[in-house]
N, C-alpha and C positions, 0 to 999 in steps of 0.2 A: 900586556901585549898578547893577543890571541894567536894560537898556533892552529893552522888549518891542517886537517888530516884528510888526505886524498882517499876518497871512497873507492874501494875495490869493485871492479865489475864482477858480477856473479854470472857464471855460465851454468845453465841447467841442462843436464844430460838426460834426455827422456828415452827410456828403453822399453818398448813393448816386449813382453816375454810370453812364449807359449812352449812349454816343455823344453826349457833351456838350462837344465841343471848342470850339464857338462860344460856349456859355453860360458856361463856367467862368471866363474872365478877367473878365467882367462881374459874375458872381456874387461873386467874391472881392473885387473893388473895392467893390461896394455893401455887402457884409457887413462889411468892414473899417471902412468909414465909420461904420457903426452901432455896432460893437464899441468904437470909440474914444470913444463917447458914454457908455459904462457905466463909472462910476468904481469903483475898488477891485477890478478884475478883471483876469485875464490870460486868454489864449485858446489853443486849439489847433484846427486843422482836421483832421478824419479823413475823407479822401476815399476812397471805395471804388469802384474801377473794376470794374463787373460784366460783364467780358468784352466790352468795347467793341471795335468793328472800325474805328474812325476814329482820330484823333490824340489821343483823350482822355488816354491814358497819357503821351504826350509833353508835353501841357499840364500835367499833374499833376507831372511831373518838373521842369518849369520853375518851377512855383509852389514846390516844395519847396526848390529852390536859392535862389529869391528870398526865401523866408520859412522860417526854421528851425521855425516852429510849424505848418507844413503837412506832414502825413504822408499817405502814400497806400498803399493795399493793392490789388493787382490780382489778380482771380480768374483761375483757369486756364480758365474758360469762363463763360458766362452762367448764374448760379444764381438770378437773380431779385431784385427789389428787397427782398423780405422778408429774404432771406439777407444782402443788403448792409447793411440796417439793423441786423440782429443782429450782424454782424461789427463794424460801427462802434461799437456799444454795448460790445462785448467789448474793443475796443482803446482806447476812450476812458478817460482818466484824470481827467477833470474832476469838480468838485463838482456841476456841473450839465451836463446833456447835452441838446443840441438836434438834432432831425432836420429837415433842410431839403432841398428839391429844388434842383438846380443851375440851373433855368430861371427863377428869380426869381418864380415863381408863389406862393411862400411869402415874404411881404414881410419883409426884414431889419429894417425900421423897428419891427417889433413886439418885437424882442429885448429892448429896454430895459424895456418893460412886462412881459414875461414874467419877466425877472430880478427885477423889483420884486415881482411876485406871489409868487415863491418865497422870496425873501430877507426881505422885509418883512411880507407878508401871510401867510406861513407855509403856503402851498399846497405840495403835493407835485408838482403838475404844472400847467402853464399851456399851453393848446392853442389854436391858431387854428381858428376855425370859419368856413368859407366860406359866405357868406350868399346867393350867387347863382351861376349857371352861365353868366354872360354869355360869349358867344363859342362855346358848345357847340351842336351841332345839336339840334333839337327831339326827335328820336328817342332820341339818346344821353341827353339830359336826362331824358326820361320813363323810360327803362330804369334809369338810375341811381337816381332817386327811388323807383321801384318796388322795386328790389333792397333798399334800406335799410329800407323798410317791411316787406318779407318777412323779412329776416334778424333784425330786432328782435323780430318775433313768434315766430320759430323758436328764438331763443337766449335771450330775456328779458334781454338785456344792452344797455347804452347804446352803440349804434352808429348814431347818427342821421346823416341826410344832411348833408354839409358837415364832419363831424368826421373829419379826416384824420390824416396822420402828423406834420404840423407841430406840434411841441410841445417845451417845455423841461421836463425832469424832474430831480428831486432824485436824488442818488446812491442813496438808499434804494429809490426806485422802480425805478431802472435795475437794481440788484442783484436785485430781485424778478423783473424781466423775464428776466434772464439765467439764473435758475433753471429757466425753462421751455425745455427742450432739444429739443422735438419738431422733426422734420425738415420736415413740411408746416406752414408757419407762416402765420398770418394776423394781422398786427400790430395791426390795428384791434381785433380780438377780444381779443388778448393785453393791450392797453392797458386795455380794459374789465375783463377777467378779474382782473387783479392789484388793481384797485380804486384806492385813494388819492384824496385830495381834489384835484379838478381845477377850475381856473378857465378859462372859455372867453372868448376875445377874438374878436369878429366881424371879418371882413375881406372885402372885395369881390374877386371873381375877376378876374384879369388874364391877358392873353395871354402866352404864352412870350416871353422876351426874344430867343431865337434858336432855330433848329432846329425840328424837328417832334416832335409827341407820339409816344411809343413804345407807346401803348395803343390797339390796334385793338379792334374789337368782339369778335374771337375771344379776345384776351388778357383783355379785361374780363370776358367770360363765364366763362373759366377761373378768373379771380380770384374772381368771385362764387361759383362752385361750391366753391372751396377754402374760402372763408369759411363757407359753410353746413355742409359736411361736417366742418370742423374744430371747430365749436362747437355742433353740434346733431345729435342722433340722431332727430329727429322725422321726417325722410323715411323712416327705417326703420319707424317706428311707423305710417306711412301705409299700408304693406302690410298690417299687422295690422288696422287700422281697416276697410280695404276688404274684407279677408277676413271679418271679423265681419259686415259689412253683407251680403255675399254669402251667408253662412251663414244669416242671418235670412231672406233672400229664399228660400233653398232650403227652409227649414222651412215657410214659408207656401205655397210652390209644392207641396211634398210633401203638406201637409195638403189642398190643393185636389185633388191627384191621388187621394189616399185617399178623399176625399168623392165624386169622380167614380166611383171603383171600386165603392164601396158603393151608389151611386145607380143606376149604369148597368151594373155588372158588367163594365165594359170600359174600358181606358185605352190611348190611342195610344202606340205604341212610341217615337215621336219625343219625346213629353212625358217619358216615363220616362228617355230618354237625356239630355234637357236637365236633369232633376233630378239625375242622377248627376254630370254635368259641373259643375253649380253647387255641389254638395256637396263634391266632390273639390277643385275649384279654391279654394273658400273655406278648406278645411282646409290646403291647400298654402300659401296666402298667410299664414295665421296662423302656421304653423310656420316659414316663411321669415322672418317678422318676429321671432320668438323667437330663431332662430339668428343673425339679423343683430344683435340686441342684444348677444349674447355676443361675436360676432366684432368688433363695433365697439369694445368695451372692450379686447379684446386688441390690436387694430390701433392704438389710441391709446396703448397702453402699450409697444409694442415697435418704435418707430422708432429705429434705431441708426445710420443713415447719417450721414456728416458733413454739416453744414448748408452748408458752403462749403469751398473749397480755395484758399489763397492761392498765387499763382505768383510774385509779385514785390512787394517793398516797399522803402521807403527807411529802414525801421527794422529793428532786430534782432528786434523782437517780432512774429513772423509766426505 
C-alpha cells in the first residue's frame, strides 16, 4: 500500500537590497517569525544585492551560512530596483513569490493573509495597498499622488496611489511577468499589464526600521518618467495635437490676412511672416508626432541589453 506525502508549498521571498546592512538582520528575524505561522509551507529567501557599497553583501553571506534557505545574488553594479526584482523572480523556485523591501515598510505580518488569498480564495495575486503616507513630506506626498493620477490617465491601467511592489503572486503570474524581457522596466506597470485577479490588503505606512531612504526627488522623477514612457505613447501624440491646433490657428489667421488684403489691398510683412511661421511650425509638429509613433514602436521592440549582470552568488544558478 502506497503512502502519499503531501507536497509543501514553497514561498519565495524576493528582497531587493541596496545599502541595507542595518535592516537585513531585523528583516530576516521578523519575516521568519511570520513564515513559521504559515502551516503546510516551506520557504526560500532570494536576496538581490543591487550594487551596494556598504556591508550588505557581507550580511547576506552571513545569513546564507546561518540558513541554507537564504540565497543571494550580487550585481556587478547598481542596475536599479526594477532589475533586482526581475532577477529575484527569475531565480525563485517557489510556488508563490513575494516581493518585499528590506526596511520592514512592507509588513511581514501580512504574509499569512496573502497566502490564504492565493491558496484558499484562489486569487492569482494578493498585494498590499498603502493607505497613507505618514512620515513623508507634504511636497513629496503631493507629487506622488499627482503622478499616479497622471499615469492612470495616460496608460488606462490600474496603477493607483499606494499600489506598490509588495505582493504575493502565483507561479502562473510570475511566469507571465518573466515573459516580458524589456530592458527599461517599470514593474508597477508590468503587474497591471499582465492582468490576473488581484486582492488588495490595506496597510498603514511605517517608518524605515533602519537606514535612510534611497529615493531622492531626482530618482523619483526619473522613475516617474520611466513609468510614463514605458507604458504610454500619449506624450508623443501631444506634439500632434499641438500641431493641429497651431494649424487651425494658422488657417484662421491666414483667412484674416486674406480678408485684409481684399479690403485694404495691403498686408503688413510682419503678419505674413507670422502666418508662415505658424503654418510651417504646425506642419513640423504634426510630422514629428507621426515619426515619433513609428519610432516608439521600434524602440519598444528592440531592447536587447541584459537586464542585469550577476557578479557573485552562493548558488550555482547565476
